[in-house]
N, C-alpha and C positions, 0 to 999 in steps of 0.2 A: 504492499499501499504506501501511495506517494503521502507525502508530507499533508501537501492539499488536502488530501483523501482524512488521514489522520484527523488534521486542524476542525474541517467540515462532519467530523463524527463526534467530534469532542463536543462541539458548538450543539450539534441538535443533541446528545446528552442533557448538557445543560439546559436548549430549552423545553423539553421535554417534563426532565424534573421542575423546573422552576410553573409550566401546565399542572403537573401534578400538585403539587402545593396548594395551588388556587383553590383545585377542589374538594380542598379537606383529604386526601389520600394519605395516609398513614401506614409506615411499614409494619407488617405485625411485630417484627423484633423492636419495635421500642415503644410498643400498648400495653397497656396496662395487663393485658393477656400475658404476656412472657415475664411483666416485671412480676406478679405472682405466681408464677410457676417453684422460682428457690424452693426449696424447702415442704415442698407439696408432701403430705402425710399421705403415705403408700401405703394399702394393708393386699398382702397379693395372699394366695394359698402356700401353706408350708409346705412346697414340694420342688423336686430341681426347677421345671419350668417356670412354676411362681419367685422362685429366689433370684432365675435367669433376668426374668422380665425385670425385676425391681431391682436388683445391680445395673443392669443398665439405662434406667430411670436414673438414678443414682447418679450415673456417670455424665447424663445432660441436664440434669438439676441442678447440682450440686446441694450446698446444706443455703440454709437461711430459716425463715418460719414465712410461713404462708396462712392464709384463713382458707385455704382449700384442701377436701379429701380427697381420694380418689382408691377407689373401694374394688377390686378386680377377682376375678374367676377368668381360668386361664384353660384350655384341650389342645393337645397335641395330641394330633391323628398322621399315621403313616397309611402309605398304600402302594404296595408293587408296582412299580415299572418296567415293560421291555423283561417280558419273562422269557425264559431260553427254554430248550424243548426240554429240560427235567422240572422244568416249573420253578424254579428259582431265578427272583430278582434281579435284574443287573441292576437297575436304578431306582431309587424313593424317591417319590413325594410327602413332607410332610406338612401338614397346615397347624399354625399354631393360629388360636382364637383367643383373645381377651373381649370380654365381657367388661365393660367398667360402670359403674356408678361415682360422678362426679358431683361430691356438694361443696356446697360455700355458706357464705352468711347467708343472714335475710333468708334462710328456706330454699336455697338457692339447690336447686338438682337437674342434673341432665345424665341420660342413660346413654350408652353407647356402646359399641363393637367393632374390634380393629381385627382383622384376621393378616395374616403373611406366609404365603406358602415359599417351602426352600425344595431345593433339590439335591440328594446325594448318591452319588456310587457307592454300588455295592460291594468289595471288595471281597473275597472270599475267604478269606483268612478273618476266625473269627472275633478276633480281637481290634484287628482295623477295623471292621462293620461296626463296633462299639465305638472306638475314636472319631469314626465318620458321624454316626448317629448323634452322638456327643458336640462335633463344629455341627452341624447343622444343629443343631435345639439352641445355642450360639447366635449362631447365623438369625438365627429368626426373633431371639430375645430381640436382638439388637435392634432390627428392622424394624418390629414391634415399637420397640421402648420411641425409637425415633419418630414412628406415625403418630402413637401416642401425644408425643410433646407437641407436635403442630394443632390436633387435634384438640389437647384441651386447653393451650394457646388461644385457638382460634371460638373454643367456647368462651370462655372467660372473657377476650374481649369482648364478645358480642355482650357477656352478661354487663358487665361493669361501665357498658354504652347502653346498657337499657332494651338491648334487642333480644328478639327470642332466640333461645339456642338450636 
């Protein structure tokens, strides 16, 4: 790209940003939804998947004190894909589903569902299969946590703005 093209692109970005600020546009990451997330009280089931989801959420949210609380139920299901002639699955699909209830001040309550599929290969060694499954669980928990943070921020932002979630 030429220097004139870069300057034109930068100018267009400034003009667009100025236009958006005039219409009341506010990025999600700077609103009250995101500011209320650190320290969110999290209640998950006492199992491996619940621990992985809670741990991944703590990585995103950090520590502080929030007025909101999230209660979650998890389910992790697997199904074999690509069966061989011997009937052995060569690949698996795992689905992590998290049903949550987000509560807050003034009787605020929002119920939602987030699900995330992950895929993994089925090695022939049984111990490698256990490791592949564990890695898939961790990957699914991280992806679900990322989606939950975005969903929580959006719902809280709308609640703080007194809109329906």
